[in-house]
N, C-alpha and C positions, 0 to 999 in steps of 0.2 A: 398306554392307552390314555386318551384324553378324557376330560371330565364329562364329555358328551357320549361316551360309550363307543367311540370310533377308534379302531386300531390304526395307527399311523406308521407302523414299521413294516418292512418287507418280510414276508414269511416264506419259509421254504415250501416247495410244491407239496400239495396235499393230495391224497388219493381217496376219494369218497366212493368211487365206482370204478368199473373196469373200462370206462370210456375216458379218454384224455384228449385235450385240445392240442393239436399239433400246429404250430405256427411256422410259416416259411422262414428260413434264416434271415431274409431281408425285411421281414415284417416285424416291427417292434411293437411291444405292448405298452400302451400309454396308461400310466396309473391314474386313478381318480385323484383329484385334488382333495385336500382336507375339507374344504367347503362343500364339494360334491358329495363326499362320504357323509358329512353331517346332514345335508339335505335329504339324502337317500335314507339315512337312519331315521330322521324325523318323519318322512313320508311313509315309510314302511311301518314304523311304530304306530302312526296314526291309522294306517290302513287296517292293521290287524288288531288294534286295541290293546296291545301290550308291548313291552320293550323287546327289541331284537338288537343283536350286535352285528354290525356290518363290517365286512373285510373285503378288500380288493386284492386278489392274488393272481397275477399273470393272466389277465384277460377274463377272469371269472370274478363275479361279485357273489359273495356268500353272505347269507343272513343266518345267524344262529339264534335259536329261541326255543320255545315250547313246541310240541308236536302240532298243536292247534294253530299256532302262529305260522309255522312253516307251511302247513297245508292250506291255510288261507292265502298266503303269498303265491303258492303254486297254482291254486285254482284261479286266482285273480289274473295272474299273468297268462295262463293258458287260455282264458276266455278272451283276453285282449288280443294276443298274437300267438296263435298255436304253432306257427311255423318256426319260431325260435326254439333254441334248446334250453330247457329248464330241467332241473333235477331237485328232488326232495328226498330226504332219507335221514338215517341216524348215523352219526359219526362216532365210532368207538374211541377214536383218538381224542376228540373234544368232549366226549360224553355229553353230547347235545344233538338236537335235531338241526338240520341245515336245509336251506334252499339255495340253489345256485342258478345264476343267470350268466350265460356265455356272451360276453361283450364282443367277441371276435366275429360272430356271425352277423352279417348285415342283411 
């Protein structure tokens, strides 16, 4: 993990809900760059008023933080673009609240 709270290593698939993202075999997932992750971390931290940890895992962007921070992110994104797929909940594996944004949906 970098000094800015951004995870830079590839993580194994995680399952936070019974929904999963299926990509066609010919469709590749492009990882966010470290600079993009850092910017997203800064933007979301500023947006919710407290630190969140940002991870990019196979087409999904996750933010981990307090319950209030996650709900603020969820509400903010749903009010901007309700047609995209967002999720918020509690991860038993990470022992933390999470917000996820599906980058594969256009």
